[in-house]
C-alpha positions in Angstrom: -123.5 65.3 9.5 -122.9 67.0 12.9 -125.2 64.9 15.1 -123.6 63.6 18.3 -124.0 60.0 17.1 -122.1 60.6 13.9 -119.0 58.4 14.0 -116.7 61.3 12.9 -118.0 63.4 15.8 -117.4 60.6 18.2 -113.9 59.9 16.9 -113.0 63.6 17.0 -114.4 63.9 20.6 -112.3 60.9 21.7 -109.2 62.3 20.1 -109.8 65.7 21.6 -110.3 64.1 25.1 -107.1 62.0 24.7 -105.1 65.0 23.7 -106.0 66.6 27.0 -105.0 63.5 29.0 -101.4 64.0 27.7 -101.1 67.5 29.2 -99.3 67.7 32.5 -100.0 70.8 34.6 -98.4 71.2 37.9 -100.6 72.2 40.8 -101.7 75.8 40.1 -103.5 77.8 42.7 -105.0 80.1 40.0 -106.4 77.3 37.9 -107.9 75.6 41.0 -109.3 78.9 42.3 -111.2 79.4 39.0 -112.1 75.7 38.6 -113.9 75.7 41.9 -116.4 78.2 40.4 -116.7 76.8 36.9 -120.0 75.0 37.6 -121.5 78.4 38.7 -120.4 79.9 35.4 -122.0 77.0 33.5 -125.2 77.3 35.5 -125.4 81.1 34.8 -124.6 80.7 31.1 -127.2 77.9 30.6 -130.0 79.3 32.7 -133.0 79.5 30.2 -134.0 83.0 31.3 -130.5 84.4 31.0 -129.5 82.4 27.9 -132.4 83.3 25.7 -133.1 86.8 26.7 -129.7 88.3 27.5 -127.0 86.1 26.1 -128.5 85.4 22.6 -129.8 88.9 22.4 -126.4 90.4 23.0 -124.8 88.0 20.5 -127.4 88.9 17.8 -126.7 92.6 18.5 -122.9 92.0 18.0 -123.7 90.4 14.7 -125.9 93.2 13.6 -123.4 96.0 14.3 -120.1 94.5 13.4 -118.2 92.6 10.7 -117.7 88.8 11.1 -114.2 89.3 12.6 -115.4 92.0 14.9 -118.4 89.8 15.9 -115.9 87.0 16.8 -113.8 89.2 19.0 -116.9 90.9 20.7 -118.4 87.4 21.4 -115.1 86.1 22.8 -114.7 89.1 25.1 -118.3 88.9 26.1 -118.0 85.2 27.0 -114.8 85.8 29.0 -116.5 88.8 30.8 -119.5 86.6 31.7 -117.3 83.8 32.9 -115.2 85.9 35.2 -118.3 87.7 36.5 -119.9 84.4 37.3 -116.6 83.3 39.1 -116.6 86.6 41.1 -120.3 86.1 42.1 -119.6 82.5 43.1 -116.6 83.7 45.3 -119.0 86.1 47.0 -121.5 83.3 47.5 -118.8 81.1 49.0 -117.8 83.8 51.5 -121.4 84.4 52.5 -122.0 80.7 52.9 -119.0 80.3 55.2 -120.2 83.2 57.3 -123.7 81.6 57.5 -122.2 78.2 58.5 -120.2 79.9 61.3 -123.3 81.5 62.7 -125.3 78.3 62.3 -122.6 76.2 64.0 -122.5 78.7 66.9 -126.3 78.6 67.3 -126.3 74.8 67.2 -123.5 74.7 69.9 -125.6 76.9 72.2 -128.8 74.9 71.7 
């Protein structure tokens, strides 16, 4: 029923996509600042070592210690925390990479 090839899933996906094409957002520095690092957040979340051992383990722990509504809010907060931690780590990576490129360009200019 919920396979990706199910016609209902395809139709709902297309409708969901088309609903986002109608949204007009002015240039937002905050959105762009976060969007630059969204791939880093995705890579962190979907890393098999992180996903299976830490992410799923934490979600199972939330489910064991809380009510369904509490589990929902714990999970939501946990996902947001991980996302913003990944964005912060990526921002640090970008700063370090720019510093490395400056040093590299200086060395190449001297050579």
